CHARMM-style PDB file with segment names, atoms N, HN, CA, C and O in Angstrom:
ATOM      1  N   MET     1     -13.443  -2.267   4.416  1.00  0.00      PROA
ATOM      2  CA  MET     1     -12.684  -2.878   4.005  1.00  0.00      PROA
ATOM      3  C   MET     1     -12.467  -3.314   2.931  1.00  0.00      PROA
ATOM      4  O   MET     1     -13.014  -4.411   2.816  1.00  0.00      PROA
ATOM      5  N   LYS     2     -11.766  -2.923   1.779  1.00  0.00      PROA
ATOM      6  HN  LYS     2     -11.321  -2.033   1.872  1.00  0.00      PROA
ATOM      7  CA  LYS     2     -11.670  -3.611   0.857  1.00  0.00      PROA
ATOM      8  C   LYS     2     -10.206  -4.867   0.702  1.00  0.00      PROA
ATOM      9  O   LYS     2      -9.020  -4.599   0.892  1.00  0.00      PROA
ATOM     10  N   LYS     3     -10.768  -6.159   0.328  1.00  0.00      PROA
ATOM     11  HN  LYS     3     -11.731  -6.377   0.174  1.00  0.00      PROA
ATOM     12  CA  LYS     3      -9.785  -7.211   0.607  1.00  0.00      PROA
ATOM     13  C   LYS     3      -9.042  -7.240  -1.034  1.00  0.00      PROA
ATOM     14  O   LYS     3      -9.773  -7.416  -2.008  1.00  0.00      PROA
ATOM     15  N   ILE     4      -7.721  -7.073  -1.181  1.00  0.00      PROA
ATOM     16  HN  ILE     4      -7.128  -6.930  -0.389  1.00  0.00      PROA
ATOM     17  CA  ILE     4      -6.998  -6.886  -2.273  1.00  0.00      PROA
ATOM     18  C   ILE     4      -6.196  -8.292  -2.397  1.00  0.00      PROA
ATOM     19  O   ILE     4      -5.373  -8.490  -1.503  1.00  0.00      PROA
ATOM     20  N   GLN     5      -6.294  -9.013  -3.112  1.00  0.00      PROA
ATOM     21  HN  GLN     5      -6.962  -8.852  -3.839  1.00  0.00      PROA
ATOM     22  CA  GLN     5      -5.794 -10.532  -3.423  1.00  0.00      PROA
ATOM     23  C   GLN     5      -4.465  -9.959  -4.024  1.00  0.00      PROA
ATOM     24  O   GLN     5      -4.298  -8.967  -4.733  1.00  0.00      PROA
ATOM     25  N   ILE     6      -3.491 -10.951  -3.493  1.00  0.00      PROA
ATOM     26  HN  ILE     6      -3.627 -11.757  -2.917  1.00  0.00      PROA
ATOM     27  CA  ILE     6      -2.153 -11.420  -4.432  1.00  0.00      PROA
ATOM     28  C   ILE     6      -1.741 -12.473  -4.560  1.00  0.00      PROA
ATOM     29  O   ILE     6      -2.108 -13.300  -3.725  1.00  0.00      PROA
ATOM     30  N   ARG     7      -0.844 -12.894  -5.604  1.00  0.00      PROA
ATOM     31  HN  ARG     7      -0.546 -12.223  -6.283  1.00  0.00      PROA
ATOM     32  CA  ARG     7      -0.463 -13.646  -6.014  1.00  0.00      PROA
ATOM     33  C   ARG     7       0.509 -14.242  -5.802  1.00  0.00      PROA
ATOM     34  O   ARG     7       0.371 -15.456  -5.947  1.00  0.00      PROA
ATOM     35  N   ASP     8       1.973 -13.742  -5.362  1.00  0.00      PROA
ATOM     36  HN  ASP     8       2.085 -12.755  -5.244  1.00  0.00      PROA
ATOM     37  CA  ASP     8       2.825 -13.928  -4.455  1.00  0.00      PROA
ATOM     38  C   ASP     8       3.147 -13.793  -3.332  1.00  0.00      PROA
ATOM     39  O   ASP     8       2.422 -13.139  -2.583  1.00  0.00      PROA
ATOM     40  N   GLU     9       4.267 -14.339  -2.897  1.00  0.00      PROA
ATOM     41  HN  GLU     9       4.856 -14.870  -3.505  1.00  0.00      PROA
ATOM     42  CA  GLU     9       4.422 -14.442  -1.382  1.00  0.00      PROA
ATOM     43  C   GLU     9       3.932 -13.104  -0.592  1.00  0.00      PROA
ATOM     44  O   GLU     9       3.491 -13.019   0.554  1.00  0.00      PROA
ATOM     45  N   TYR    10       4.179 -11.941  -1.704  1.00  0.00      PROA
ATOM     46  HN  TYR    10       4.537 -12.011  -2.635  1.00  0.00      PROA
ATOM     47  CA  TYR    10       4.376 -10.558  -1.108  1.00  0.00      PROA
ATOM     48  C   TYR    10       4.031  -9.421  -2.099  1.00  0.00      PROA
ATOM     49  O   TYR    10       3.934  -9.784  -3.271  1.00  0.00      PROA
ATOM     50  N   ILE    11       3.890  -8.507  -1.918  1.00  0.00      PROA
ATOM     51  HN  ILE    11       3.969  -8.212  -0.965  1.00  0.00      PROA
ATOM     52  CA  ILE    11       4.036  -6.961  -2.931  1.00  0.00      PROA
ATOM     53  C   ILE    11       4.406  -6.332  -2.139  1.00  0.00      PROA
ATOM     54  O   ILE    11       4.237  -6.452  -0.926  1.00  0.00      PROA
ATOM     55  N   THR    12       5.267  -5.155  -3.014  1.00  0.00      PROA
ATOM     56  HN  THR    12       5.405  -5.058  -4.000  1.00  0.00      PROA
ATOM     57  CA  THR    12       6.190  -3.926  -2.527  1.00  0.00      PROA
ATOM     58  C   THR    12       4.607  -2.807  -2.231  1.00  0.00      PROA
ATOM     59  O   THR    12       3.469  -2.806  -2.699  1.00  0.00      PROA
ATOM     60  N   LEU    13       5.290  -2.032  -1.291  1.00  0.00      PROA
ATOM     61  HN  LEU    13       6.214  -2.033  -0.910  1.00  0.00      PROA
ATOM     62  CA  LEU    13       3.356  -1.035  -0.733  1.00  0.00      PROA
ATOM     63  C   LEU    13       3.557   0.310  -2.156  1.00  0.00      PROA
ATOM     64  O   LEU    13       2.564   0.934  -2.529  1.00  0.00      PROA
ATOM     65  N   GLY    14       4.808   0.536  -2.717  1.00  0.00      PROA
ATOM     66  HN  GLY    14       5.614   0.029  -2.413  1.00  0.00      PROA
ATOM     67  CA  GLY    14       4.581   1.286  -3.995  1.00  0.00      PROA
ATOM     68  C   GLY    14       3.637   0.373  -5.105  1.00  0.00      PROA
ATOM     69  O   GLY    14       2.628   0.750  -5.701  1.00  0.00      PROA
ATOM     70  N   GLN    15       4.282  -0.882  -5.165  1.00  0.00      PROA
ATOM     71  HN  GLN    15       5.101  -1.188  -4.680  1.00  0.00      PROA
ATOM     72  CA  GLN    15       3.269  -1.866  -6.186  1.00  0.00      PROA
ATOM     73  C   GLN    15       2.098  -1.504  -6.043  1.00  0.00      PROA
ATOM     74  O   GLN    15       1.519  -0.820  -6.887  1.00  0.00      PROA
ATOM     75  N   PHE    16       1.380  -2.041  -4.583  1.00  0.00      PROA
ATOM     76  HN  PHE    16       1.850  -2.597  -3.897  1.00  0.00      PROA
ATOM     77  CA  PHE    16       0.457  -2.264  -4.107  1.00  0.00      PROA
ATOM     78  C   PHE    16      -0.680  -1.249  -4.167  1.00  0.00      PROA
ATOM     79  O   PHE    16      -1.890  -1.469  -4.113  1.00  0.00      PROA
ATOM     80  N   LEU    17       0.214   0.352  -4.336  1.00  0.00      PROA
ATOM     81  HN  LEU    17       1.197   0.531  -4.380  1.00  0.00      PROA
ATOM     82  CA  LEU    17      -0.694   1.264  -4.837  1.00  0.00      PROA
ATOM     83  C   LEU    17      -1.397   1.432  -5.744  1.00  0.00      PROA
ATOM     84  O   LEU    17      -2.602   1.674  -5.808  1.00  0.00      PROA
ATOM     85  N   LYS    18      -0.137   1.217  -6.974  1.00  0.00      PROA
ATOM     86  HN  LYS    18       0.842   1.020  -6.922  1.00  0.00      PROA
ATOM     87  CA  LYS    18      -0.516   1.192  -8.096  1.00  0.00      PROA
ATOM     88  C   LYS    18      -1.725   0.243  -8.748  1.00  0.00      PROA
ATOM     89  O   LYS    18      -2.672   0.451  -9.506  1.00  0.00      PROA
ATOM     90  N   TYR    19      -1.141  -0.992  -7.996  1.00  0.00      PROA
ATOM     91  HN  TYR    19      -0.372  -1.161  -7.381  1.00  0.00      PROA
ATOM     92  CA  TYR    19      -2.092  -2.275  -7.880  1.00  0.00      PROA
ATOM     93  C   TYR    19      -3.755  -2.110  -7.815  1.00  0.00      PROA
ATOM     94  O   TYR    19      -4.702  -2.521  -8.485  1.00  0.00      PROA
ATOM     95  N   ALA    20      -3.558  -1.205  -6.530  1.00  0.00      PROA
ATOM     96  HN  ALA    20      -2.788  -0.871  -5.986  1.00  0.00      PROA
ATOM     97  CA  ALA    20      -5.353  -1.138  -5.817  1.00  0.00      PROA
ATOM     98  C   ALA    20      -5.957   0.083  -6.572  1.00  0.00      PROA
ATOM     99  O   ALA    20      -7.162   0.306  -6.687  1.00  0.00      PROA
ATOM    100  N   GLY    21      -5.039   0.766  -7.020  1.00  0.00      PROA
ATOM    101  HN  GLY    21      -4.061   0.585  -6.927  1.00  0.00      PROA
ATOM    102  CA  GLY    21      -5.635   2.081  -7.608  1.00  0.00      PROA
ATOM    103  C   GLY    21      -5.737   2.962  -7.439  1.00  0.00      PROA
ATOM    104  O   GLY    21      -6.345   3.730  -8.185  1.00  0.00      PROA
ATOM    105  N   CYS    22      -5.144   3.300  -6.283  1.00  0.00      PROA
ATOM    106  HN  CYS    22      -4.650   2.676  -5.677  1.00  0.00      PROA
ATOM    107  CA  CYS    22      -4.946   4.807  -5.430  1.00  0.00      PROA
ATOM    108  C   CYS    22      -4.085   5.678  -5.951  1.00  0.00      PROA
ATOM    109  O   CYS    22      -4.010   6.844  -5.564  1.00  0.00      PROA
ATOM    110  N   VAL    23      -3.098   4.985  -7.221  1.00  0.00      PROA
ATOM    111  HN  VAL    23      -3.159   4.038  -7.535  1.00  0.00      PROA
ATOM    112  CA  VAL    23      -2.039   5.951  -7.689  1.00  0.00      PROA
ATOM    113  C   VAL    23      -2.208   5.314  -9.198  1.00  0.00      PROA
ATOM    114  O   VAL    23      -2.753   4.281  -9.585  1.00  0.00      PROA
ATOM    115  N   SER    24      -1.416   6.511  -9.978  1.00  0.00      PROA
ATOM    116  HN  SER    24      -0.973   7.350  -9.664  1.00  0.00      PROA
ATOM    117  CA  SER    24      -1.609   6.057 -11.759  1.00  0.00      PROA
ATOM    118  C   SER    24      -0.112   5.911 -11.623  1.00  0.00      PROA
ATOM    119  O   SER    24      -0.246   6.047 -12.839  1.00  0.00      PROA
ATOM    120  N   SER    25       1.020   5.789 -11.408  1.00  0.00      PROA
ATOM    121  HN  SER    25       1.128   5.679 -10.420  1.00  0.00      PROA
ATOM    122  CA  SER    25       2.391   6.027 -11.295  1.00  0.00      PROA
ATOM    123  C   SER    25       3.002   5.444 -10.082  1.00  0.00      PROA
ATOM    124  O   SER    25       2.663   5.316  -8.905  1.00  0.00      PROA
ATOM    125  N   GLY    26       4.244   5.075 -10.957  1.00  0.00      PROA
ATOM    126  HN  GLY    26       4.519   5.179 -11.913  1.00  0.00      PROA
ATOM    127  CA  GLY    26       5.055   4.685  -9.644  1.00  0.00      PROA
ATOM    128  C   GLY    26       5.919   6.084  -8.979  1.00  0.00      PROA
ATOM    129  O   GLY    26       6.807   6.053  -8.127  1.00  0.00      PROA
ATOM    130  N   ILE    27       5.544   6.859  -9.426  1.00  0.00      PROA
ATOM    131  HN  ILE    27       4.823   6.885 -10.118  1.00  0.00      PROA
ATOM    132  CA  ILE    27       6.090   8.442  -9.263  1.00  0.00      PROA
ATOM    133  C   ILE    27       5.131   8.782  -8.193  1.00  0.00      PROA
ATOM    134  O   ILE    27       5.530   8.902  -7.035  1.00  0.00      PROA
ATOM    135  N   GLU    28       3.891   8.946  -8.511  1.00  0.00      PROA
ATOM    136  HN  GLU    28       3.567   8.848  -9.452  1.00  0.00      PROA
ATOM    137  CA  GLU    28       3.025   9.551  -7.613  1.00  0.00      PROA
ATOM    138  C   GLU    28       3.194   8.501  -6.401  1.00  0.00      PROA
ATOM    139  O   GLU    28       3.322   8.885  -5.238  1.00  0.00      PROA
ATOM    140  N   ALA    29       3.181   7.115  -6.783  1.00  0.00      PROA
ATOM    141  HN  ALA    29       3.077   6.804  -7.728  1.00  0.00      PROA
ATOM    142  CA  ALA    29       3.274   6.098  -5.247  1.00  0.00      PROA
ATOM    143  C   ALA    29       4.523   6.716  -4.539  1.00  0.00      PROA
ATOM    144  O   ALA    29       4.481   7.013  -3.346  1.00  0.00      PROA
ATOM    145  N   LYS    30       5.390   6.858  -5.140  1.00  0.00      PROA
ATOM    146  HN  LYS    30       5.425   6.617  -6.110  1.00  0.00      PROA
ATOM    147  CA  LYS    30       6.877   7.233  -4.232  1.00  0.00      PROA
ATOM    148  C   LYS    30       6.169   8.912  -3.001  1.00  0.00      PROA
ATOM    149  O   LYS    30       6.305   9.185  -1.809  1.00  0.00      PROA
ATOM    150  N   MET    31       5.424   9.623  -4.232  1.00  0.00      PROA
ATOM    151  HN  MET    31       5.313   9.401  -5.201  1.00  0.00      PROA
ATOM    152  CA  MET    31       5.516  11.130  -3.990  1.00  0.00      PROA
ATOM    153  C   MET    31       4.398  10.988  -1.890  1.00  0.00      PROA
ATOM    154  O   MET    31       4.449  11.602  -0.824  1.00  0.00      PROA
ATOM    155  N   VAL    32       3.770  10.052  -2.348  1.00  0.00      PROA
ATOM    156  HN  VAL    32       3.728   9.553  -3.214  1.00  0.00      PROA
ATOM    157  CA  VAL    32       2.527   9.998  -1.348  1.00  0.00      PROA
ATOM    158  C   VAL    32       3.151   9.251  -0.162  1.00  0.00      PROA
ATOM    159  O   VAL    32       2.655   9.592   0.912  1.00  0.00      PROA
ATOM    160  N   ILE    33       3.965   8.462  -0.093  1.00  0.00      PROA
ATOM    161  HN  ILE    33       4.368   8.185  -0.965  1.00  0.00      PROA
ATOM    162  CA  ILE    33       4.488   7.786   0.589  1.00  0.00      PROA
ATOM    163  C   ILE    33       5.614   8.373   1.244  1.00  0.00      PROA
ATOM    164  O   ILE    33       5.949   8.073   2.390  1.00  0.00      PROA
ATOM    165  N   LYS    34       6.295   9.343   0.406  1.00  0.00      PROA
ATOM    166  HN  LYS    34       6.023   9.586  -0.525  1.00  0.00      PROA
ATOM    167  CA  LYS    34       7.541  10.322   1.200  1.00  0.00      PROA
ATOM    168  C   LYS    34       6.550  10.906   2.073  1.00  0.00      PROA
ATOM    169  O   LYS    34       6.635  10.753   3.291  1.00  0.00      PROA
ATOM    170  N   ASP    35       5.270  11.807   1.339  1.00  0.00      PROA
ATOM    171  HN  ASP    35       5.200  11.931   0.349  1.00  0.00      PROA
ATOM    172  CA  ASP    35       4.734  12.951   2.416  1.00  0.00      PROA
ATOM    173  C   ASP    35       3.900  12.017   3.524  1.00  0.00      PROA
ATOM    174  O   ASP    35       2.858  12.535   3.924  1.00  0.00      PROA
ATOM    175  N   GLU    36       4.265  10.580   4.119  1.00  0.00      PROA
ATOM    176  HN  GLU    36       5.112  10.159   3.794  1.00  0.00      PROA
ATOM    177  CA  GLU    36       3.771  10.016   5.167  1.00  0.00      PROA
ATOM    178  C   GLU    36       1.936  10.080   5.178  1.00  0.00      PROA
ATOM    179  O   GLU    36       1.212  10.098   6.173  1.00  0.00      PROA
ATOM    180  N   LEU    37       1.599  10.100   3.976  1.00  0.00      PROA
ATOM    181  HN  LEU    37       2.187  10.085   3.168  1.00  0.00      PROA
ATOM    182  CA  LEU    37       0.154   9.929   3.612  1.00  0.00      PROA
ATOM    183  C   LEU    37      -0.626   8.315   3.638  1.00  0.00      PROA
ATOM    184  O   LEU    37      -1.763   8.040   3.254  1.00  0.00      PROA
ATOM    185  N   VAL    38       0.391   7.420   4.210  1.00  0.00      PROA
ATOM    186  HN  VAL    38       1.315   7.644   4.521  1.00  0.00      PROA
ATOM    187  CA  VAL    38       0.465   6.052   3.788  1.00  0.00      PROA
ATOM    188  C   VAL    38       0.357   5.252   5.596  1.00  0.00      PROA
ATOM    189  O   VAL    38       1.213   5.534   6.434  1.00  0.00      PROA
ATOM    190  N   MET    39      -0.515   4.530   5.831  1.00  0.00      PROA
ATOM    191  HN  MET    39      -1.210   4.301   5.150  1.00  0.00      PROA
ATOM    192  CA  MET    39      -0.309   3.804   6.537  1.00  0.00      PROA
ATOM    193  C   MET    39      -0.653   2.130   6.475  1.00  0.00      PROA
ATOM    194  O   MET    39      -1.696   1.537   6.201  1.00  0.00      PROA
ATOM    195  N   VAL    40       0.554   1.696   6.812  1.00  0.00      PROA
ATOM    196  HN  VAL    40       1.402   2.177   7.034  1.00  0.00      PROA
ATOM    197  CA  VAL    40       0.416   0.280   7.473  1.00  0.00      PROA
ATOM    198  C   VAL    40       0.689  -0.792   8.462  1.00  0.00      PROA
ATOM    199  O   VAL    40       1.768  -1.046   8.997  1.00  0.00      PROA
ATOM    200  N   ASN    41      -0.749  -1.533   8.662  1.00  0.00      PROA
ATOM    201  HN  ASN    41      -1.626  -1.327   8.227  1.00  0.00      PROA
ATOM    202  CA  ASN    41      -0.629  -1.822  10.124  1.00  0.00      PROA
ATOM    203  C   ASN    41      -0.803  -0.802  11.328  1.00  0.00      PROA
ATOM    204  O   ASN    41      -0.267  -0.974  12.423  1.00  0.00      PROA
ATOM    205  N   GLY    42      -1.673   0.362  10.981  1.00  0.00      PROA
ATOM    206  HN  GLY    42      -2.107   0.502  10.091  1.00  0.00      PROA
ATOM    207  CA  GLY    42      -1.651   1.581  12.280  1.00  0.00      PROA
ATOM    208  C   GLY    42      -0.515   2.355  11.875  1.00  0.00      PROA
ATOM    209  O   GLY    42      -0.713   3.518  12.226  1.00  0.00      PROA
ATOM    210  N   GLU    43       0.621   2.225  11.274  1.00  0.00      PROA
ATOM    211  HN  GLU    43       0.782   1.280  10.988  1.00  0.00      PROA
ATOM    212  CA  GLU    43       1.710   2.852  11.643  1.00  0.00      PROA
ATOM    213  C   GLU    43       1.888   3.820   9.911  1.00  0.00      PROA
ATOM    214  O   GLU    43       1.347   3.468   8.863  1.00  0.00      PROA
ATOM    215  N   VAL    44       2.687   4.907  10.079  1.00  0.00      PROA
ATOM    216  HN  VAL    44       3.126   5.193  10.931  1.00  0.00      PROA
ATOM    217  CA  VAL    44       3.057   5.401   9.090  1.00  0.00      PROA
ATOM    218  C   VAL    44       4.195   5.040   8.505  1.00  0.00      PROA
ATOM    219  O   VAL    44       5.330   5.005   8.979  1.00  0.00      PROA
ATOM    220  N   GLU    45       3.819   4.781   7.462  1.00  0.00      PROA
ATOM    221  HN  GLU    45       2.897   4.810   7.076  1.00  0.00      PROA
ATOM    222  CA  GLU    45       5.289   3.810   5.897  1.00  0.00      PROA
ATOM    223  C   GLU    45       5.652   4.701   5.120  1.00  0.00      PROA
ATOM    224  O   GLU    45       4.909   5.342   4.378  1.00  0.00      PROA
ATOM    225  N   THR    46       7.068   4.836   5.251  1.00  0.00      PROA
ATOM    226  HN  THR    46       7.672   4.315   5.854  1.00  0.00      PROA
ATOM    227  CA  THR    46       7.662   5.996   4.527  1.00  0.00      PROA
ATOM    228  C   THR    46       8.344   5.044   3.203  1.00  0.00      PROA
ATOM    229  O   THR    46       8.535   5.647   2.147  1.00  0.00      PROA
ATOM    230  N   ARG    47       8.688   3.621   3.278  1.00  0.00      PROA
ATOM    231  HN  ARG    47       8.533   3.132   4.136  1.00  0.00      PROA
ATOM    232  CA  ARG    47       9.731   2.874   2.663  1.00  0.00      PROA
ATOM    233  C   ARG    47       8.772   2.183   1.451  1.00  0.00      PROA
ATOM    234  O   ARG    47       7.955   1.263   1.424  1.00  0.00      PROA
ATOM    235  N   ARG    48       9.250   3.006   0.598  1.00  0.00      PROA
ATOM    236  HN  ARG    48       9.914   3.754   0.620  1.00  0.00      PROA
ATOM    237  CA  ARG    48       8.302   2.508  -0.763  1.00  0.00      PROA
ATOM    238  C   ARG    48       8.204   0.638  -1.159  1.00  0.00      PROA
ATOM    239  O   ARG    48       7.343  -0.031  -1.730  1.00  0.00      PROA
ATOM    240  N   GLY    49       9.638   0.262  -0.481  1.00  0.00      PROA
ATOM    241  HN  GLY    49      10.337   0.805  -0.017  1.00  0.00      PROA
ATOM    242  CA  GLY    49       9.637  -0.958  -0.861  1.00  0.00      PROA
ATOM    243  C   GLY    49       9.193  -1.989   0.330  1.00  0.00      PROA
ATOM    244  O   GLY    49       9.729  -3.097   0.321  1.00  0.00      PROA
ATOM    245  N   LYS    50       8.434  -1.745   1.147  1.00  0.00      PROA
ATOM    246  HN  LYS    50       7.998  -0.844   1.154  1.00  0.00      PROA
ATOM    247  CA  LYS    50       8.001  -2.354   2.069  1.00  0.00      PROA
ATOM    248  C   LYS    50       7.655  -3.599   1.636  1.00  0.00      PROA
ATOM    249  O   LYS    50       7.445  -3.661   0.425  1.00  0.00      PROA
ATOM    250  N   LYS    51       7.552  -4.441   2.151  1.00  0.00      PROA
ATOM    251  HN  LYS    51       7.723  -4.391   3.135  1.00  0.00      PROA
ATOM    252  CA  LYS    51       6.787  -5.851   1.535  1.00  0.00      PROA
ATOM    253  C   LYS    51       5.683  -5.870   2.439  1.00  0.00      PROA
ATOM    254  O   LYS    51       5.865  -5.595   3.625  1.00  0.00      PROA
ATOM    255  N   LEU    52       4.551  -6.169   1.993  1.00  0.00      PROA
ATOM    256  HN  LEU    52       4.403  -6.392   1.029  1.00  0.00      PROA
ATOM    257  CA  LEU    52       3.339  -6.435   2.694  1.00  0.00      PROA
ATOM    258  C   LEU    52       3.208  -8.329   1.922  1.00  0.00      PROA
ATOM    259  O   LEU    52       3.773  -9.095   1.141  1.00  0.00      PROA
ATOM    260  N   ARG    53       2.144  -8.234   2.773  1.00  0.00      PROA
ATOM    261  HN  ARG    53       1.685  -7.612   3.408  1.00  0.00      PROA
ATOM    262  CA  ARG    53       2.035 -10.115   3.111  1.00  0.00      PROA
ATOM    263  C   ARG    53       0.741 -10.423   3.734  1.00  0.00      PROA
ATOM    264  O   ARG    53       0.316  -9.622   4.567  1.00  0.00      PROA
ATOM    265  N   THR    54       0.125 -11.363   3.479  1.00  0.00      PROA
ATOM    266  HN  THR    54       0.471 -12.014   2.802  1.00  0.00      PROA
ATOM    267  CA  THR    54      -1.287 -11.615   3.921  1.00  0.00      PROA
ATOM    268  C   THR    54      -1.210 -10.578   4.916  1.00  0.00      PROA
ATOM    269  O   THR    54      -0.151 -10.038   5.234  1.00  0.00      PROA
ATOM    270  N   GLY    55      -2.737 -10.201   5.581  1.00  0.00      PROA
ATOM    271  HN  GLY    55      -3.597 -10.640   5.322  1.00  0.00      PROA
ATOM    272  CA  GLY    55      -3.535  -9.790   6.582  1.00  0.00      PROA
ATOM    273  C   GLY    55      -2.620  -8.686   7.044  1.00  0.00      PROA
ATOM    274  O   GLY    55      -2.642  -8.285   8.207  1.00  0.00      PROA
ATOM    275  N   ASP    56      -1.845  -8.216   6.155  1.00  0.00      PROA
ATOM    276  HN  ASP    56      -1.828  -8.542   5.210  1.00  0.00      PROA
ATOM    277  CA  ASP    56      -1.303  -6.436   6.534  1.00  0.00      PROA
ATOM    278  C   ASP    56      -2.590  -5.701   5.746  1.00  0.00      PROA
ATOM    279  O   ASP    56      -3.208  -6.022   4.731  1.00  0.00      PROA
ATOM    280  N   GLN    57      -2.720  -4.529   6.705  1.00  0.00      PROA
ATOM    281  HN  GLN    57      -2.218  -4.268   7.529  1.00  0.00      PROA
ATOM    282  CA  GLN    57      -3.644  -3.771   6.891  1.00  0.00      PROA
ATOM    283  C   GLN    57      -3.106  -2.122   6.327  1.00  0.00      PROA
ATOM    284  O   GLN    57      -2.250  -1.465   6.919  1.00  0.00      PROA
ATOM    285  N   ILE    58      -3.841  -1.662   5.043  1.00  0.00      PROA
ATOM    286  HN  ILE    58      -4.537  -2.195   4.562  1.00  0.00      PROA
ATOM    287  CA  ILE    58      -3.182  -0.392   4.169  1.00  0.00      PROA
ATOM    288  C   ILE    58      -4.069   0.516   4.480  1.00  0.00      PROA
ATOM    289  O   ILE    58      -5.202   0.209   4.111  1.00  0.00      PROA
ATOM    290  N   GLU    59      -3.967   1.664   5.100  1.00  0.00      PROA
ATOM    291  HN  GLU    59      -3.046   1.914   5.400  1.00  0.00      PROA
ATOM    292  CA  GLU    59      -4.904   2.916   4.710  1.00  0.00      PROA
ATOM    293  C   GLU    59      -4.150   4.009   4.421  1.00  0.00      PROA
ATOM    294  O   GLU    59      -3.153   4.523   4.928  1.00  0.00      PROA
ATOM    295  N   PHE    60      -5.320   4.410   2.871  1.00  0.00      PROA
ATOM    296  HN  PHE    60      -6.130   3.994   2.459  1.00  0.00      PROA
ATOM    297  CA  PHE    60      -4.705   5.816   2.058  1.00  0.00      PROA
ATOM    298  C   PHE    60      -5.604   6.389   1.861  1.00  0.00      PROA
ATOM    299  O   PHE    60      -6.555   5.710   1.474  1.00  0.00      PROA
ATOM    300  N   ASN    61      -5.831   7.864   1.995  1.00  0.00      PROA
ATOM    301  HN  ASN    61      -5.059   8.416   2.309  1.00  0.00      PROA
ATOM    302  CA  ASN    61      -6.782   8.646   1.571  1.00  0.00      PROA
ATOM    303  C   ASN    61      -8.149   7.790   1.911  1.00  0.00      PROA
ATOM    304  O   ASN    61      -8.858   7.228   1.076  1.00  0.00      PROA
ATOM    305  N   GLY    62      -8.313   7.819   3.083  1.00  0.00      PROA
ATOM    306  HN  GLY    62      -7.737   8.276   3.761  1.00  0.00      PROA
ATOM    307  CA  GLY    62      -9.836   7.596   3.731  1.00  0.00      PROA
ATOM    308  C   GLY    62      -9.890   6.410   3.347  1.00  0.00      PROA
ATOM    309  O   GLY    62     -10.945   5.874   3.689  1.00  0.00      PROA
ATOM    310  N   GLU    63      -8.979   5.546   2.592  1.00  0.00      PROA
ATOM    311  HN  GLU    63      -8.123   5.981   2.314  1.00  0.00      PROA
ATOM    312  CA  GLU    63      -9.514   4.138   2.141  1.00  0.00      PROA
ATOM    313  C   GLU    63      -8.711   3.120   3.356  1.00  0.00      PROA
ATOM    314  O   GLU    63      -7.729   3.539   3.970  1.00  0.00      PROA
ATOM    315  N   SER    64      -9.315   1.695   3.591  1.00  0.00      PROA
ATOM    316  HN  SER    64     -10.112   1.355   3.092  1.00  0.00      PROA
ATOM    317  CA  SER    64      -8.581   0.528   4.176  1.00  0.00      PROA
ATOM    318  C   SER    64      -8.643  -0.493   3.228  1.00  0.00      PROA
ATOM    319  O   SER    64      -9.560  -0.706   2.435  1.00  0.00      PROA
ATOM    320  N   PHE    65      -7.818  -0.980   3.339  1.00  0.00      PROA
ATOM    321  HN  PHE    65      -7.073  -0.806   3.983  1.00  0.00      PROA
ATOM    322  CA  PHE    65      -7.320  -2.665   2.160  1.00  0.00      PROA
ATOM    323  C   PHE    65      -6.734  -3.623   2.997  1.00  0.00      PROA
ATOM    324  O   PHE    65      -5.853  -3.071   3.655  1.00  0.00      PROA
ATOM    325  N   VAL    66      -6.804  -4.487   3.191  1.00  0.00      PROA
ATOM    326  HN  VAL    66      -7.520  -4.936   2.656  1.00  0.00      PROA
ATOM    327  CA  VAL    66      -6.146  -5.594   3.717  1.00  0.00      PROA
ATOM    328  C   VAL    66      -5.491  -6.817   2.338  1.00  0.00      PROA
ATOM    329  O   VAL    66      -6.094  -7.154   1.320  1.00  0.00      PROA
ATOM    330  N   ILE    67      -4.218  -7.213   2.758  1.00  0.00      PROA
ATOM    331  HN  ILE    67      -3.728  -6.939   3.585  1.00  0.00      PROA
ATOM    332  CA  ILE    67      -3.784  -8.059   1.544  1.00  0.00      PROA
ATOM    333  C   ILE    67      -4.374  -9.167   2.224  1.00  0.00      PROA
ATOM    334  O   ILE    67      -4.218  -9.480   3.404  1.00  0.00      PROA
ATOM    335  N   ASP    68      -5.180  -9.815   1.212  1.00  0.00      PROA
ATOM    336  HN  ASP    68      -5.306  -9.560   0.253  1.00  0.00      PROA
ATOM    337  CA  ASP    68      -5.842 -11.167   1.151  1.00  0.00      PROA
ATOM    338  C   ASP    68      -5.062 -12.295   0.609  1.00  0.00      PROA
ATOM    339  OT1 ASP    68      -5.564 -13.417   0.542  1.00  0.00      PROA
TER     340      ASP     68
END
């Protein structure tokens, strides 16, 4: 599991996917989220604006991340 450090109180799911290098653009982030390919804390998440905070776990494309 990769730890990803953020500097603010939260980061949105769409921003996170770009920040972590999972996708190359906001449009791509929107598509993978809409296609139900992203899980947050063990559940499929379809909201691009979902706020991620310290301790949240994200799974995408066989990789696992945790907000540090």
